[in-house]
N, C-alpha and C positions, 0 to 999 in steps of 0.2 A: 251322413255316414263321411269322412275324408277321403279326397283322393289320394289314395297312395305314390302318387307320383308330386304328388302337394308336399306330401311329406319327406319324401325320396328330395326334391328339391331344397326344404327347409333343413335337411340334417346336412345335405351337401354343403349349402351356404353357411352352417353353423361352422362346418366342420373348415372350413375355409378362412372364417374370420380367426377360429381359434389360431390356426396354422399362421394368419398373419401376424396375430398378437404376438405369436410364440417367437416368431424369428424378428418384428422390431425389438422383442426382447434382447437376443439375440444380439444384433445391430447395436445395440444400444448399450452395451455391457465392452468396453473398450477406450482406449486412447484417441477421444475425437479431435482432429486435428482442421486447420483451413489455411490456407495460404491466400492474398492477392497483393496484387502490385497497387499502391493504392496511389502513385502519380501524385505526389504531397498530400501526406496525411490528415496535417494539421488542421485545415479548413474543413476535414470532412470526418473531423474523431465526434462531432455530434451524432452522424449516423451510426457513426462503429459502434458509440456506447448502445446507441438506441438497440443496433440490432443483436448485441450479447449482451445484453442483460437479462438474468434469470434464461438464458440459453445452458445447454447442455457442452457448449464447445469446449474444450480443457484447454487447446492451443490454437492462439491468432498467430499466425507469421506472416511479414508485410514486406517486402522489398519497396526501392523508392519511397521512401519515408519524407526523405526531404528534411528530416526532424537539424534542429542545432543543437549547439550544448544547452541554451538557455529553453527551449524548446518543452512548452506542458504536455505531457501525452499521457498523462495519468486515465484510465478505464476502470471506472468501479471493479470492483471482485478481480482483478488481473494484475501481476507483476507483472514491471516490462524489464527486458533485458535489450539493451540495441546499442547498434554502431554507428556512429553519423559518421558522415564524409566529412569531411576537413579541409579547409582550403576552397573547396570549389561547390555552387550552388545545385541541388539533386541529388541522386544518390540514398544512402543510407539504408539500413536493415533490421528489424528488431522482431522480438519476440514475446508475446502477450501470454503469460501462463495464469491458471486460475489460482487465486490465493490458496486453496486446500490442498493443490499438488506441491510433493516434496521436490524440488527439482534445484538445481544452481547453475551457475556460467560455468560453463567450461572453455571456452576457446572465442577471441574475434578477430578480425583482420586487423590488421597492422593501419594506423593513420597514413593517409595518402594513400592506399592499396587501392589498384583500379578493380579487383574481385573483392565485393564486400559481404561478408558472412558474420554469423554470433549462431554458435552452438550450445545447447543446456541439454544438463542432464535429468533425467525424469525418472524417480523411483517408480518402482510397481513391487506386486509382491514375489514373483519369482526373479528379476533381476533386473537391471537400470538398462532405460532405452537414451540413445543419445538421440537428438532432433536438431536440426539448424535451418536458420533461413538465409537463403543465398541470394544477390543479385548479381549479373553482370550486364555492365552496360550495353557491349557490345561485343560479336560473335569471334572477333576478333582478338580479345584478351586471351592472356596463355592463362588457363586455370590449372595449371598444374601445380599451385600451391594449396587449392581445394585439394587433391588426390591426396598429399602428403597427409594432411589433417585427416582426410577419412579413413586413410591408411591406419594410423592411430588410433582413432576412435572405436573402428572395428577389433582392434586387440583388444580393447578394453572390454567394448560390449558388442555381443555378435546382433543387437540388433540398433539398427539407423535408419531415420526418417531422414531424409533432405526435401526441403520446401524451395519452391524458389524461380523465379524469372531469370534463366540462361541466355534471354538471348538467342537461341539455337532452334531454327522451325524444323522440329521433328517429325516433321508430315513430309518435307523433302529430303532432310538431311539425318544421316543415322551415325553422324561422327559422334556424338555428345552420348547418346547408349551405348555405341561400342568401346567408350574410354571408361565407362561406367561400370561395365560389364566384369572387366577383372577383378575387380574391386569388391565384385557380391553384391552390387548395386542395382536395381532395375526398374525400368519407368513403370509408373502405374495406367495412365495411359498413353497410347500412342497414335488416336484415332481420332477425337474431336478437338476442335480449335478452342484456342481459350483468350485469342487476341483477336479485336475486330476491328477497321477501319472501313473508312468508306469504299474502299474498292478491292481488298481483300480479308482473310481470316489464317490466321498462321497458331500455330501451337508451340507457347512460349514458357508457356506457367507449366509444371511437373512437377508430382511426387516420386520420388527415387528411395526405393524400399529395399533392407533386406532380404525380405523375406514377402514375397507377392502372394504367400497362402495367408497369412495372416490379415491380410487388406480385406475387411469384411464388406466393407462399403465402399462405394468412388464416387462423385458426382462432381456437378458445379453446375452453379448459378450467374445468371448476367449482376453484375456489382454497375448499375447503371448510375447508381449517386456516385461514384469512389473513381472509374479511370473507365478505359476500353478494355480491361483485360476481367474475365472472366473470378469467381470466388471458385477454389477448388477444395474439395472437403473431402477426408478418409475417417475412417475407423477404422484404427487399429488393434488386434484381437492381444489384449495383455488386461492386467488385471491393478490399475495405478493405485497407487496409496495414496487416498484423500485424509486432510487432516482440517475438519472442517473450521472456519474462523469463528471466534467468540470473540466478545470485548464482556469486561466487567463494571459497573458503576454501583455508586451509591444511592439510593432512591429518596432520597430528602422529602419527595412531594407528599409520599403517603407515610409520613411517621406519626402514628398514635399519641400524640400531644399529650394528651390526661393522665396515659398510660407513662409516659415519659415523666412526667411532673410526679406520678407518686413511685418512680423506681429512683430518681433523683431523691427525694424525702428520705427513702427508706435506705439511704447508705449514712452511716454514721460518718458524715465527716468530719466533726466537731474532735476525733481522734487526731487529726492534725497537729493541734495543740501538743499535744504529749510525746510529739517525735522531734527530737533535738537534731539529728543528722539533717544536712539539707537536701542529701541525695536519698537520702530516707522518705523525705518530704516530695520530692519529685516523683520517687517512686509511686509512691500513693495516690498521687494524684493521678497520675496517666496510667496507673492501674483502672481506676475507676471510671474515669473518664472514658476510655478506649472501650471498658465494659459495657457503657451504657451505649457509647456508640455501633457496636457491634450487635447489639443485642437491639438496637430501634430502626439500624439504619443497616440492615444485613446488605454484605455482596450479594447481590445479582448479576448473572450469568445470561445472556443472551448471543445467540447465535447471528453472524452479520447477515442483512438482508437484502438485497439487490431493488436500489431503486431505480424509478423509470423518472426522466428529469419534466418536471411540472409544466413547462413552457410547451415542452412534447406534445401537443395537442391534438384530437382528432381532427381535426383539418390540415394536419402536415402531413399525420400519415395517410390519412384520406390521398391526399396530394401528391406522397410518395409512392402509393401502390399505382395511380394513372399513371405517375412515369415510368415506373418499372413495365406497366401493360407497353405505353408508348414504346420503349425502346423494344420491349420484343419483337413488336408490332415492324420496328425496323428493320431488326437483327434476319427476320422471316421473307423479306420482300424487299429490302436493299434498294428505296426509294425515295428520291431528295425531299421530297414534300415528308414522307415521314420522318425521316433525319432531323426535319427543320419543327414537328412538330416535339418531337423529342427534348429539342434544346429548348423551345420554350419552356416547357414544362418544367426541366433541369434545374434552370434560372428562377425561376417561380419560387422551386422548393429552397434552393438559395438563399433567396431573397425571403421567404416567410420564417424560415429558420433565424435568418439574421434579426429579423425583426420580433420574433419574437424572442429570443435570447434578451435580447435590447428592453423589451417591455418587464421581464420578468429578474431582468439582473440591475436594472436602473436605481430601485427603491434598497434593493441590499447592500451596493455600490457608493451610495450617501456618502459623501465625504464631511457630512455633519451625525452619522451618527457614531455615536460613542466608540472609542478604540477598541474595546474588548468584543462588539458586537461587529464590528468591520472586519477584524482580523477575523471569528469565528464563521462569519460567510466566506473568506477569503479562502481559508480552509475547506468547506464547504466543496467550492469550486474543485479545486485539488492545486491551489500556487503554493508553492512552497513544498510541495510532498515529495519527499524522492527514496529512491530505494537504492540502499547500499548493495550491488550487485558482487561485493567481496568483502568478506566478512571479516574479522580483526582478532585476535588473538587476546582474550579478557586478561589471561595470566602476566604478556604483555604491556597489555595497556594499565594494568595495577601498578606493574613494576616501575612504568614511565611518570604514574603519578608520586609513587611514593617515595621515588628517589631523586627527585627533580630536588632543586635547590632554587630560592626566588632571587632573584637578580640583582645585585647589591649587598646582599645579607648573606655571604658568602665569609667574611672575614668576622661574625655576627659577635666572635667570640672577644673581641677585642672594644666593644662597645661597654661604656661601665652603669651599672645600677646602681639604682640608689639604697638598695640592700647593701651596697661594700660600703655605705660610710655609718659609721657610728650613730645611734638613734639622738646622740645628744651635742649630734653637731648638723644635723638638720635643720632646716631656718625656720620651718613649720611643717606640722602634718595634717594630713587631711583623713575627714570625717562622712560617710554617707549619713544622710541623715532620713529617715521611715519616709516612706508615702502612703498616700490613703488612696483610699478604691476610688475617686474621683483620676487621680493620675493614671491609676494600673489599668480603668477603663480607657481613659483616653489612647494609651501608647497601644493597647491591644486594639482598637476602632482604628488606628491609623494603618495600621498593617493591610495592605490590598491583598495580598498573594496566597490562594488557596492553595499552596503546594505542601503537600505533607514529607515533614523527613522520618528518620529513623524513630523516631518518639511514636509514630501513628495517630499525633493529635489532629483531626482535619479542623481548619478555620473554620468553618461556615456551623460545623457542631459545637466548635467551644463559646462559637458569639451568641451562638442559640441559647446557648445552657447559663451563660454568665449570671444573670441575675441570680440563681445559686449558688455556683461556687467562686463570684467574685472576691467575697472576705476571706477565704481560704488560698487563693492564689495570691494575695495579697499582702496574707501572714509569710506567705513561703519567699516570696522577695523581699520584705522585710529582713527575712531570716540571712538570706544572701548578703543585705546590706550590711547588716551590723555584725555580723561573722565573718565580712570582708572572705566568703569562700565561695568560688565558682561551681556548682555540682559538675562535677566529671562527666556525670552522662550527658550535656551538654558539649563537651570535648570533642565529640565525636559527631559526624553532619554525614547525609545521603549526597555522593559526588555522584551526577550523573556525567558522561561524557557525548558533549556536543559533538560528531563529525565534522570537520571542514571539508576534509576529500577523504582518505580512507588510511592514512598512514597511522601510526599508534601517535608521532610530533603533530599531526594537525589537527589531534582531537582540545576542545577545550572543555575543561572543567569546570561544570556547573553545580554548585555545593548548595545543600537546601538544607537550612537550620531549622533545629528545630524552633519550632512555635512560640511558644513561652521566652525561647531567650535572644527572641528577637525583642518582645517587647521589655525585656531588659534593659537592652541596648540602647532601645528610647527613651527609657527613665533616666539609665546613667546621663544621655547626650543633655538632659534638662538641669543638669548640675553645671 
């Protein structure tokens, strides 16, 4: 017989577990924001990436980034909005937001300003939230410009979250909180210190929110790998709009070559010989090639998955845990020997990370590698990746590209053309001669770019089916040469604007020509 007391205890335990799961579910729904004073972020980005990969954190606010203009600051799965300090070392603020979030840059402090801040707008189902990261280097700086910005943002949206290091110890002075109160912004934490030195503890890192009732969770964690400041975080009641990040690709590895060969042979390629128009011949080739391409190399769409760094091995993770325990022990007892033990472990973590990265990246950055492989490895690391914080109007960009003139050809109407002369006065006439399949094959294989233009023909796929279609391509090219007609569909191209800065005048148009037109150009150069 089962003891009823045991049954009651089990029921109570089960009820507690269900309540706990429900509470966790409630706390996990909302905007999750954290802040850390990094005291120079660049050398600590590896631990930041390790900490936030596959995490549920939506926004990471950072003060004292110490970023320069050329600093690489990418964290996989996050966009970055930053305001660097100019003219002096140190300072700087940044906000890392999950790729899936709908957000945009709203405001940032002017270059050279003592008070540094950056604000973004985050879209939610019901409204939008203005979120900012602030750094005040010392308490004697005038922060009135920040109040003016906050006043404007509160007019746009009633929900505002401000995270930062204000260098004002709230445990001893309530001046900052009193100045924020008229704006309707209130501190989440006024009791627990967030900054620790060997001698004292202060509360410098704060969240100010417009609705304290919407703060579902607040806590802080020691960030022994980053700085003497704790990492503070909260969950704010709202429903952020998430848009999962997807990428598409063509899977050439799983092509059924036997079925592709059958479908190639089923197409009546010989019909091209009965087509007289060059444009119609090109259309016939493109239609059939792209049909086979879409059929056998379909577009595959997958969601981005964040990956842990391969070099971040279990030994480093165990050492980080050991270092964190040593830091907590020092914070509890504040003994010199414990602080020394923590410093030894901290320096060992830094050294082991540096050596592990060196061993991992040395073969990937070997100068003897092929250029395309070397550049791929650099892109995987994050070198060269930039996020435009300001969008450009596409209509303005199109107008700029289409209305521009080529320097030196403004008076092109004065240029004489051969067609202005009577044919009997020309010293000689030029004729193209027919090319054979070997010439066409050589010109196609000489094209190294795999870019796809508006014709939709992928160079890799075309080269794979060349044994079946080479003679028909050769026939079309000879029709072009014999008729002296350049296909009208090749007079259009895909233009990609590459930004140098963020103004229309600073975009560089890159034209991707139709693939077969490039082969024809190479054949023309043979004459």
